[in-house]
BAFI-3210 file (N, C-alpha, C; in Angstrom, 3 decimals, decimal comma, padded with zeros to 6 digits):
// residues 248
n [1|2|3|4|5|6|7|8|9|10|11|12|13|14|15|16|17|18|19|20|21|22|23|24|25|26|27|28|29|30|31|32|33|34|35|36|37|38|39|40|41|42|43|44|45|46|47|48|49|50|51|52|53|54|55|56|57|58|59|60|61|62|63|64|65|66|67|68|69|70|71|72|73|74|75|76|77|78|79|80|81|82|83|84|85|86|87|88|89|90|91|92|93|94|95|96|97|98|99|100|101|102|103|104|105|106|107|108|109|110|111|112|113|114|115|116|117|118|119|120|121|122|123|124|125|126|127|128|129|130|131|132|133|134|135|136|137|138|139|140|141|142|143|144|145|146|147|148|149|150|151|152|153|154|155|156|157|158|159|160|161|162|163|164|165|166|167|168|169|170|171|172|173|174|175|176|177|178|179|180|181|182|183|184|185|186|187|188|189|190|191|192|193|194|195|196|197|198|199|200|201|202|203|204|205|206|207|208|209|210|211|212|213|214|215|216|217|218|219|220|221|222|223|224|225|226|227|228|229|230|231|232|233|234|235|236|237|238|239|240|241|242|243|244|245|246|247|248]
n.u [002,861|001,329|000,123|-001,624|-002,553|-004,467|-005,560|-008,443|-010,567|-013,630|-014,102|-015,633|-017,828|-018,066|-019,865|-019,306|-019,232|-021,757|-022,077|-019,841|-017,681|-015,619|-013,807|-012,874|-010,570|-009,088|-006,208|-004,386|-001,631|-000,741|-002,034|-004,385|-006,314|-007,358|-009,542|-010,641|-013,726|-015,280|-018,212|-019,757|-022,256|-024,111|-026,997|-026,198|-023,734|-020,939|-019,356|-020,153|-021,889|-020,124|-018,440|-019,278|-019,534|-018,144|-017,312|-015,246|-012,566|-010,947|-008,932|-007,788|-005,930|-005,164|-002,769|-001,360|001,334|004,460|003,711|001,383|-000,040|-000,287|000,081|-002,336|-005,664|-005,841|-007,367|-010,074|-009,963|-010,711|-012,772|-013,030|-015,186|-014,034|-015,211|-018,571|-019,328|-020,988|-023,726|-024,793|-024,383|-025,860|-028,641|-029,195|-029,843|-028,212|-025,699|-024,879|-024,642|-022,803|-020,829|-020,028|-018,858|-016,528|-015,311|-014,850|-013,247|-011,021|-010,137|-009,238|-007,135|-005,630|-004,457|-002,564|-002,245|-001,256|000,631|001,622|-000,611|-001,000|-001,577|-003,813|-005,198|-006,058|-007,091|-009,507|-010,718|-010,972|-012,884|-015,119|-015,589|-016,335|-018,566|-020,349|-021,327|-022,975|-022,474|-021,846|-022,814|-023,405|-022,311|-020,228|-018,537|-017,688|-016,396|-014,180|-012,916|-012,328|-010,684|-008,495|-007,499|-006,447|-004,568|-002,610|-001,936|-000,217|-001,409|-002,356|-004,432|-004,326|-005,906|-005,720|-002,964|-001,174|-001,033|001,110|003,063|003,213|002,251|000,795|-002,688|-005,912|-006,636|-008,247|-008,678|-009,256|-007,487|-007,649|-005,605|-003,249|-003,262|-004,726|-005,857|-004,837|-003,068|-003,572|-001,500|-000,585|-002,657|-004,359|-005,824|-009,041|-009,903|-011,692|-013,839|-014,617|-016,627|-015,453|-016,230|-016,809|-014,209|-013,010|-014,505|-013,516|-010,928|-011,066|-012,293|-010,244|-008,438|-009,748|-011,179|-014,054|-015,970|-016,197|-016,798|-019,508|-020,973|-021,180|-023,205|-025,658|-025,358|-022,813|-021,675|-022,467|-021,362|-018,748|-018,665|-018,713|-016,278|-014,466|-015,099|-014,334|-011,759|-010,783|-011,391|-009,916|-007,414|-007,297|-007,862|-010,105|-013,621|-015,320|-017,702|-019,714|-020,328|-022,091|-024,665|-024,688|-026,097|-026,779]
n.v [014,136|013,853|014,619|012,986|012,469|011,091|009,023|006,729|003,665|003,090|000,444|-000,919|000,086|000,531|000,849|002,945|003,882|006,103|008,115|007,948|006,139|003,494|003,256|001,357|001,417|001,128|002,180|004,149|004,660|003,501|000,995|-001,096|000,871|001,257|003,639|006,157|007,946|010,754|011,668|011,058|009,780|011,460|013,553|016,033|015,786|016,590|014,943|012,577|011,184|010,689|008,695|006,275|002,545|001,866|004,255|006,354|008,315|011,250|011,543|013,006|012,231|012,193|011,415|010,169|009,530|009,045|007,582|006,500|004,113|002,827|002,184|003,374|004,020|006,298|009,499|010,348|013,481|015,162|014,848|014,253|013,704|011,640|009,805|008,824|005,890|004,307|005,380|004,394|001,686|000,557|000,889|-001,369|-004,717|-006,869|-005,631|-004,544|-006,667|-008,187|-006,143|-005,919|-008,327|-007,845|-005,790|-007,218|-009,180|-007,541|-006,425|-008,952|-009,618|-007,489|-007,842|-007,037|-004,186|-000,900|-001,502|-001,053|-001,561|-001,344|-002,112|-003,770|-001,967|-000,194|-002,010|-002,457|000,008|000,521|-001,833|-001,144|001,193|000,300|-001,627|000,129|001,556|-000,242|-001,635|-003,941|-007,508|-007,911|-009,804|-011,124|-008,939|-008,932|-011,707|-011,049|-009,148|-010,754|-012,827|-011,181|-010,244|-012,275|-012,907|-010,719|-010,936|-013,124|-015,549|-016,224|-017,858|-020,194|-020,549|-021,690|-022,513|-025,535|-025,757|-026,830|-028,179|-026,329|-026,828|-025,953|-024,726|-025,416|-026,807|-029,274|-030,131|-028,927|-027,618|-026,983|-026,839|-027,053|-024,555|-023,897|-025,024|-028,426|-030,519|-033,891|-035,487|-034,404|-034,138|-034,607|-036,516|-035,637|-033,357|-031,044|-030,847|-028,493|-026,871|-026,197|-023,642|-022,316|-022,002|-020,178|-017,862|-017,517|-016,929|-014,588|-012,825|-012,555|-011,268|-009,215|-009,021|-007,965|-008,299|-010,611|-011,824|-010,683|-012,019|-014,685|-017,473|-017,879|-020,086|-020,964|-018,566|-019,123|-021,771|-020,885|-019,143|-020,584|-021,882|-020,022|-019,242|-021,338|-021,391|-019,217|-019,578|-021,753|-020,412|-018,504|-019,892|-020,061|-019,174|-016,380|-014,610|-012,982|-013,780|-015,730|-014,481|-013,304|-012,861|-015,256]
n.w [033,230|030,237|027,114|024,441|020,912|018,536|015,755|015,496|015,760|017,414|019,326|021,397|024,109|027,628|030,602|033,312|036,425|037,312|035,029|033,439|030,927|029,977|027,111|024,460|021,949|018,483|017,458|015,211|015,761|018,373|018,757|020,366|022,614|025,932|027,389|029,659|029,467|030,481|031,904|029,497|029,394|030,025|029,350|028,260|027,506|025,219|023,459|023,636|022,081|019,766|020,616|020,279|019,316|016,179|015,148|013,591|014,664|015,774|018,448|021,513|024,227|027,758|029,699|032,652|033,098|031,058|028,993|026,911|027,582|030,214|034,012|034,946|033,474|030,684|029,982|027,802|026,460|024,237|021,330|017,952|015,223|012,423|010,545|010,471|010,605|012,126|011,878|009,490|009,871|012,171|011,613|010,068|010,196|009,119|008,395|010,932|012,648|011,429|011,237|014,013|014,655|013,177|014,378|016,835|015,933|015,208|017,684|019,029|017,377|018,213|020,866|022,790|024,619|023,379|021,667|018,327|015,559|012,687|010,005|010,779|011,608|009,488|007,797|009,170|009,164|006,385|005,931|007,369|006,324|003,733|004,546|005,525|003,127|001,814|-000,606|-001,258|-000,335|003,192|004,827|003,179|003,086|005,558|005,621|003,789|005,050|007,448|006,651|005,267|007,662|009,000|007,256|007,410|009,771|009,886|009,003|006,742|004,003|001,434|-001,702|-004,114|-005,082|-003,670|-000,230|001,137|-000,737|-002,642|-005,271|-008,410|-008,358|-009,677|-006,559|-004,699|-001,805|001,391|004,184|007,678|009,345|007,801|006,491|004,211|000,647|-000,438|-002,377|-004,130|-003,243|-000,631|000,699|003,870|006,632|007,456|005,887|004,413|001,491|-000,475|-002,872|-005,976|-006,886|-004,480|-003,542|-005,295|-004,950|-002,250|-002,776|-004,119|-002,318|-000,820|-002,346|-003,120|-005,474|-006,442|-008,229|-009,085|-006,604|-006,251|-007,554|-007,276|-006,252|-003,706|-002,254|-002,288|-001,017|001,502|002,207|001,898|004,246|006,396|006,030|006,654|008,969|010,491|010,068|011,167|014,052|014,380|014,385|016,173|018,214|019,772|019,161|017,751|019,272|018,468|015,799|015,864|015,492|012,926|009,769|007,249]
ca.u [001,481|001,322|-001,226|-001,381|-003,360|-004,336|-007,142|-008,730|-012,038|-014,299|-014,321|-016,628|-018,005|-018,478|-020,447|-018,197|-020,018|-023,047|-022,067|-018,681|-017,659|-014,476|-013,959|-011,717|-010,156|-007,904|-005,847|-003,407|-000,235|-000,715|-003,000|-005,487|-006,138|-008,606|-009,378|-011,880|-014,336|-016,101|-019,539|-020,477|-023,524|-025,027|-027,607|-025,387|-022,268|-020,335|-018,940|-020,824|-022,592|-018,954|-017,657|-019,916|-018,851|-017,923|-017,135|-013,874|-012,640|-009,649|-008,989|-006,852|-005,736|-004,493|-001,992|-000,327|002,563|005,160|003,485|-000,048|-000,474|000,678|-000,508|-003,766|-006,170|-005,691|-008,491|-010,268|-010,297|-011,294|-012,822|-013,591|-015,548|-013,716|-016,342|-019,576|-019,945|-022,006|-025,103|-025,444|-024,485|-026,799|-029,715|-029,361|-029,155|-027,097|-024,615|-024,755|-023,959|-021,289|-019,781|-020,007|-017,906|-015,476|-014,735|-014,542|-012,050|-009,875|-009,749|-008,858|-005,689|-004,666|-004,656|-001,438|-002,462|-000,134|001,557|000,937|-001,101|-001,254|-002,200|-005,237|-006,394|-006,220|-008,058|-010,952|-011,275|-011,411|-013,938|-016,352|-016,134|-017,315|-019,688|-021,446|-021,651|-023,913|-022,663|-021,659|-023,487|-022,534|-021,458|-019,142|-017,461|-017,044|-015,603|-013,198|-012,098|-011,662|-009,430|-007,338|-006,812|-005,757|-003,275|-001,589|-001,326|000,696|-002,000|-002,640|-004,813|-004,152|-007,145|-005,416|-001,902|-000,962|-000,248|002,110|004,139|003,283|001,759|-000,090|-003,931|-006,858|-006,483|-009,531|-008,869|-009,050|-007,192|-007,395|-004,154|-002,046|-003,241|-005,492|-005,862|-003,908|-003,057|-003,985|-000,291|-000,326|-003,783|-004,471|-007,056|-009,965|-009,672|-012,943|-013,741|-015,444|-016,931|-014,611|-016,643|-016,507|-012,614|-012,804|-014,987|-012,547|-009,782|-011,684|-012,539|-009,038|-007,522|-010,347|-012,057|-015,430|-016,763|-016,325|-017,404|-020,643|-021,378|-021,376|-024,586|-025,723|-025,029|-021,329|-021,373|-022,811|-020,143|-017,469|-018,633|-018,338|-014,715|-013,689|-015,281|-013,599|-010,393|-010,383|-011,489|-008,697|-005,830|-007,453|-008,122|-011,497|-014,515|-015,664|-019,036|-020,403|-020,466|-023,414|-025,694|-024,706|-027,242|-026,008]
ca.v [014,049|013,908|014,816|012,351|012,561|009,757|008,614|005,363|003,072|002,629|-001,081|-000,953|001,103|-000,245|001,808|003,192|004,626|006,783|008,851|007,644|005,165|003,065|003,271|000,648|001,843|000,693|003,480|004,280|004,703|003,172|-000,035|-001,234|001,578|001,588|005,265|006,625|009,291|011,241|012,569|010,956|009,258|012,754|014,066|017,417|015,403|017,119|014,083|011,023|010,397|010,502|007,528|005,055|001,666|001,873|005,485|006,543|009,637|011,821|011,511|013,568|011,615|012,759|010,479|010,811|008,930|009,436|006,855|006,599|002,963|002,522|001,485|003,589|004,480|007,734|010,063|011,073|014,823|015,849|013,816|015,041|012,725|011,547|009,284|008,224|004,682|003,515|005,681|003,550|000,080|000,199|000,769|-002,603|-006,060|-007,786|-004,916|-004,492|-008,205|-008,398|-005,125|-006,309|-009,568|-007,385|-005,120|-008,277|-009,753|-006,680|-006,457|-010,127|-009,721|-006,548|-008,197|-006,101|-002,672|000,044|-002,269|-000,395|-002,782|-000,476|-002,997|-004,133|-000,671|000,088|-002,981|-002,155|001,376|000,078|-002,797|-000,320|002,072|-000,668|-002,061|001,371|001,942|-000,961|-001,789|-005,446|-008,133|-007,571|-011,101|-011,017|-007,804|-009,654|-012,560|-010,695|-008,613|-011,896|-013,451|-010,177|-009,922|-013,544|-012,916|-009,597|-011,372|-014,202|-016,555|-016,123|-019,197|-020,519|-021,212|-022,391|-023,546|-026,337|-024,905|-027,677|-028,295|-025,250|-027,334|-025,014|-025,227|-025,615|-028,025|-029,348|-030,484|-027,748|-028,092|-025,902|-026,922|-026,752|-023,392|-023,844|-026,340|-029,240|-031,384|-035,182|-036,056|-033,712|-034,633|-035,189|-036,829|-034,539|-032,307|-030,609|-030,760|-027,514|-026,797|-025,172|-022,175|-021,708|-021,839|-019,027|-017,011|-017,137|-016,275|-013,456|-012,077|-012,218|-010,314|-007,840|-008,907|-007,811|-008,507|-012,241|-012,337|-010,317|-012,701|-016,088|-017,829|-017,729|-021,460|-020,748|-017,722|-020,151|-022,630|-020,279|-018,482|-021,791|-022,159|-018,844|-018,933|-022,307|-021,141|-018,282|-020,211|-022,546|-019,820|-017,593|-021,076|-019,812|-018,579|-015,066|-014,675|-012,119|-014,699|-016,576|-013,704|-012,903|-013,439|-015,938]
ca.w [032,752|028,903|025,980|022,974|019,882|017,423|015,433|015,890|015,504|018,791|019,289|022,375|025,290|028,855|031,658|034,334|037,472|036,858|034,096|032,531|030,283|029,481|025,691|023,707|020,546|017,671|017,041|014,252|016,266|019,666|018,648|021,237|023,912|026,575|028,149|030,425|028,803|031,728|031,691|028,248|029,480|030,521|027,958|027,845|027,142|024,082|022,583|023,984|020,787|018,942|021,069|020,112|018,444|014,552|014,966|013,208|015,237|016,123|019,853|022,293|025,464|028,958|030,550|033,995|032,893|029,812|027,895|026,847|028,006|031,582|034,919|035,011|032,001|030,174|029,957|026,512|026,602|023,094|020,310|016,746|014,206|011,056|009,565|011,612|010,078|012,755|011,347|008,457|010,051|012,934|011,152|009,258|010,910|008,673|008,615|012,158|013,187|010,474|011,722|015,346|014,408|012,463|015,955|017,723|015,369|015,042|019,163|019,300|016,738|018,627|021,962|023,714|024,404|023,298|020,352|016,925|014,525|011,680|009,375|011,368|011,783|007,991|007,259|009,911|008,558|005,152|005,951|007,924|005,276|002,523|004,963|005,722|001,985|001,418|-002,149|-001,086|000,899|004,393|005,159|002,079|003,376|006,814|005,445|003,348|006,423|008,372|005,660|005,206|009,070|009,172|006,386|007,932|011,253|009,512|008,716|005,192|003,491|000,183|-002,085|-005,285|-004,961|-002,361|000,921|001,439|-001,529|-003,671|-006,500|-008,869|-008,508|-008,708|-005,864|-004,000|-000,530|002,149|005,548|008,410|010,061|006,514|005,878|002,754|-000,116|-000,484|-003,520|-003,683|-002,544|000,382|001,641|005,335|007,083|008,004|004,987|003,790|000,088|-000,768|-004,233|-006,739|-006,938|-003,006|-003,283|-006,336|-004,116|-001,155|-003,391|-004,622|-001,233|-000,302|-003,389|-003,452|-006,725|-005,799|-009,241|-008,966|-005,221|-005,892|-008,940|-006,609|-005,718|-002,252|-001,820|-002,305|000,183|002,909|002,360|002,202|005,311|007,141|006,105|006,784|010,474|011,124|010,002|012,129|015,170|014,333|014,611|017,326|019,284|020,303|018,382|017,728|019,970|017,479|014,532|015,890|014,985|011,770|008,966|006,178]
c.u [001,793|000,143|-000,665|-002,514|-003,219|-005,750|-007,302|-010,237|-012,481|-014,470|-015,667|-016,527|-018,498|-018,934|-019,338|-018,742|-021,158|-023,153|-020,789|-018,583|-016,085|-014,472|-012,610|-011,738|-009,109|-007,350|-004,698|-001,764|000,061|-001,471|-004,216|-005,136|-007,389|-008,365|-010,607|-012,564|-015,482|-017,246|-020,254|-021,952|-024,486|-025,544|-026,936|-024,014|-021,892|-019,843|-019,230|-021,035|-021,310|-018,250|-018,419|-019,375|-019,081|-017,601|-015,614|-013,507|-011,023|-009,952|-007,518|-007,039|-004,883|-003,880|-001,248|000,992|003,264|004,949|001,726|-000,667|000,373|-000,062|-002,091|-004,434|-006,117|-007,117|-008,586|-010,590|-010,892|-011,292|-013,453|-013,925|-014,831|-014,674|-017,248|-020,027|-020,952|-023,580|-025,532|-025,339|-025,358|-027,933|-030,130|-028,879|-028,166|-025,866|-024,084|-024,175|-022,610|-020,123|-019,410|-018,778|-016,682|-014,618|-014,422|-013,164|-010,768|-009,284|-008,953|-007,210|-004,855|-004,657|-003,556|-001,642|-001,298|000,828|001,036|000,360|-001,709|-001,835|-003,752|-006,100|-006,700|-007,303|-009,329|-011,427|-011,707|-012,711|-015,069|-016,804|-017,005|-018,583|-021,043|-021,833|-022,767|-023,642|-022,183|-022,528|-022,787|-021,623|-020,141|-018,085|-016,848|-016,023|-014,193|-012,338|-011,359|-010,292|-008,161|-006,475|-006,100|-004,344|-002,397|-001,083|-000,443|-000,086|-003,171|-003,091|-004,368|-005,288|-006,952|-004,136|-001,854|-000,453|000,799|003,413|004,269|002,597|000,593|-001,494|-004,727|-006,473|-007,757|-009,592|-008,405|-008,618|-007,092|-005,838|-002,986|-002,331|-003,936|-005,618|-004,833|-003,992|-003,445|-002,792|-000,087|-001,422|-003,668|-005,633|-007,833|-010,236|-011,229|-012,736|-014,890|-015,758|-015,839|-015,094|-016,752|-014,838|-012,308|-013,499|-013,991|-011,519|-010,196|-011,850|-011,178|-008,237|-008,282|-011,151|-013,576|-016,484|-017,191|-017,080|-018,959|-021,490|-021,766|-022,737|-024,390|-025,307|-023,439|-020,765|-021,494|-021,652|-018,947|-017,277|-018,235|-016,895|-013,800|-013,823|-014,443|-012,143|-009,948|-010,460|-010,318|-007,355|-006,111|-007,822|-009,503|-012,327|-014,726|-017,319|-019,896|-021,070|-021,695|-024,550|-025,811|-025,464|-026,392|-027,114]
c.v [014,449|013,973|013,924|012,595|011,345|009,733|007,108|005,030|002,835|001,299|-001,391|000,037|000,406|000,968|001,823|004,103|004,986|007,271|008,784|006,383|004,885|002,649|002,313|000,978|001,058|001,732|003,306|003,894|003,942|001,771|-000,115|-000,172|001,557|002,886|005,460|008,129|009,669|011,931|011,892|010,393|010,215|013,129|015,445|017,124|016,089|016,071|012,687|010,235|010,087|009,241|006,407|003,938|001,804|003,312|005,631|008,118|010,025|012,101|012,234|012,934|012,252|011,648|010,866|010,198|009,418|008,768|006,695|005,528|002,489|001,759|001,888|003,930|005,860|008,107|010,536|012,700|015,529|014,672|014,620|013,681|012,773|011,059|008,787|007,100|004,113|004,094|004,975|002,005|-000,145|000,050|-000,537|-003,734|-006,653|-006,610|-004,904|-005,579|-008,495|-007,435|-005,482|-007,249|-008,835|-006,439|-006,147|-008,867|-008,903|-006,583|-007,617|-009,989|-008,689|-006,698|-007,298|-004,624|-002,012|-000,327|-001,781|-001,772|-001,939|-001,087|-003,510|-003,143|-000,268|-000,718|-002,662|-000,812|000,930|-000,717|-002,009|000,573|001,418|-000,899|-000,908|001,742|001,134|-001,357|-003,336|-006,184|-008,146|-008,805|-011,181|-009,952|-008,191|-010,564|-012,207|-009,811|-009,693|-012,517|-012,597|-010,151|-011,248|-013,427|-011,860|-009,951|-012,759|-015,742|-016,907|-017,690|-019,174|-021,182|-021,742|-023,302|-024,389|-025,564|-025,772|-027,971|-027,095|-025,662|-026,329|-025,673|-025,215|-026,945|-027,909|-029,600|-029,067|-028,099|-026,777|-025,859|-026,511|-025,472|-023,145|-025,125|-026,987|-030,063|-032,731|-035,921|-035,557|-033,645|-035,198|-035,593|-035,650|-033,329|-032,266|-030,773|-029,906|-027,488|-025,826|-023,692|-021,460|-021,421|-020,486|-017,960|-016,486|-016,503|-014,669|-012,314|-011,726|-011,243|-009,254|-007,735|-009,019|-008,367|-010,028|-012,685|-011,816|-011,355|-014,175|-016,183|-017,968|-019,154|-021,515|-019,852|-018,395|-021,001|-022,040|-019,420|-019,265|-021,975|-021,205|-018,784|-020,014|-022,198|-020,147|-018,701|-020,880|-021,729|-018,934|-018,596|-020,759|-018,945|-016,956|-014,985|-013,907|-012,913|-015,360|-015,749|-013,264|-013,557|-014,128|-016,231]
c.w [031,292|028,230|024,843|022,246|018,840|017,071|015,243|015,651|016,919|018,528|020,238|023,402|026,393|029,862|032,856|035,382|036,903|035,503|033,058|031,770|029,937|027,869|025,169|022,334|019,728|017,105|015,908|014,816|017,326|019,647|019,459|022,375|024,301|027,439|028,786|029,572|030,130|031,224|030,305|028,348|029,954|029,074|027,493|027,308|025,599|023,122|022,921|022,702|019,765|019,306|021,193|019,097|016,976|014,444|014,729|013,791|015,728|017,623|020,496|023,836|026,684|029,723|031,624|034,005|031,334|028,722|028,109|027,497|029,167|032,656|034,984|033,568|031,919|030,159|028,364|026,948|025,528|022,098|019,162|015,627|012,903|010,058|010,628|010,937|010,794|012,352|010,473|008,873|011,093|012,640|010,269|010,013|010,358|008,666|009,955|012,958|012,404|011,068|013,249|015,402|013,984|013,773|016,750|017,389|015,570|016,544|019,509|018,605|017,418|020,239|023,215|023,550|024,235|022,354|019,227|016,203|013,667|010,551|009,313|011,250|010,315|007,491|007,878|009,322|007,162|004,862|006,361|006,881|004,006|003,267|005,171|004,466|001,430|000,074|-002,299|-000,061|002,239|004,838|004,291|002,532|004,721|006,527|004,678|004,413|007,242|007,615|005,511|006,610|009,180|008,433|007,078|009,142|011,142|009,185|007,581|004,701|002,110|-000,495|-003,486|-005,247|-003,697|-001,273|001,330|000,574|-002,517|-005,196|-006,858|-008,783|-009,675|-007,901|-004,876|-002,477|000,368|003,609|006,317|008,985|009,060|006,247|004,586|002,101|-000,160|-001,824|-003,049|-002,937|-001,402|001,290|002,762|005,501|007,468|006,979|004,428|002,188|-000,436|-002,462|-004,719|-006,466|-005,467|-002,973|-004,127|-005,595|-002,887|-001,546|-003,736|-003,590|-000,692|-001,030|-003,601|-004,878|-006,472|-007,156|-009,163|-007,685|-005,364|-006,919|-008,527|-006,273|-004,329|-001,623|-001,427|-001,287|001,391|003,130|002,526|003,418|006,578|007,147|006,674|008,687|011,148|011,136|010,797|013,620|015,503|014,946|015,875|018,495|020,048|019,278|018,662|018,160|018,877|016,212|014,595|015,562|013,606|010,675|007,799|004,794]
res [x|x|x|x|x|x|x|x|x|x|x|x|x|x|x|x|x|x|x|x|x|x|x|x|x|x|x|x|x|x|x|x|x|x|x|x|x|x|x|x|x|x|x|x|x|x|x|x|x|x|x|x|x|x|x|x|x|x|x|x|x|x|x|x|x|x|x|x|x|x|x|x|x|x|x|x|x|x|x|x|x|x|x|x|x|x|x|x|x|x|x|x|x|x|x|x|x|x|x|x|x|x|x|x|x|x|x|x|x|x|x|x|x|x|x|x|x|x|x|x|x|x|x|x|x|x|x|x|x|x|x|x|x|x|x|x|x|x|x|x|x|x|x|x|x|x|x|x|x|x|x|x|x|x|x|x|x|x|x|x|x|x|x|x|x|x|x|x|x|x|x|x|x|x|x|x|x|x|x|x|x|x|x|x|x|x|x|x|x|x|x|x|x|x|x|x|x|x|x|x|x|x|x|x|x|x|x|x|x|x|x|x|x|x|x|x|x|x|x|x|x|x|x|x|x|x|x|x|x|x|x|x|x|x|x|x|x|x|x|x|x|x|x|x|x|x|x|x]
***
């Protein structure tokens, strides 16, 4: 029997029995962890509200083995709030739908329980902090998070130099399969030809240039979001269900 302590973000919560929940978290040290939180659905629960999606928490786990992730689910025995991002996110539909898509994406990129995914964890914490602050359009925050998540998992897209031969940009033709824009010589059938402003926007979101991103016109936001969603679906091999509810 072992005790483990870690901080993490609550990705989702599922009902278990009459009063319990199975909580899925993305943690700093152990990656994705599923654990049972007993009695959290009771009105007198001490930490039920702390284990809602979007919450950044410090959690103590009790495991019956020497490893946190094993044959059975560990128990959440203590929870302390680090940052209650959900309070600001769930009150706004745009933030809520964008945030839900971010949580689902993070879980998909951390599929193997118990395997550390520190970069993905840090991206999620930073993305939720920015989303909760409300200083940028929610769908721009989401697209920036998706592009950076793809990058840290080995699927970074190029929006200037040719993804095939490296020819310096700007280049016009965008290919999901090739991993970004292509020059005229490397162009393949089925390429999209987005607006130059859209490619500038996507490059700004990937690099964190919020001044450029915030100044773009809505039509380029919408075109860029479509490219990001298609690129994400291509590499995950299936779509993010929450994306259909995101306001554009």
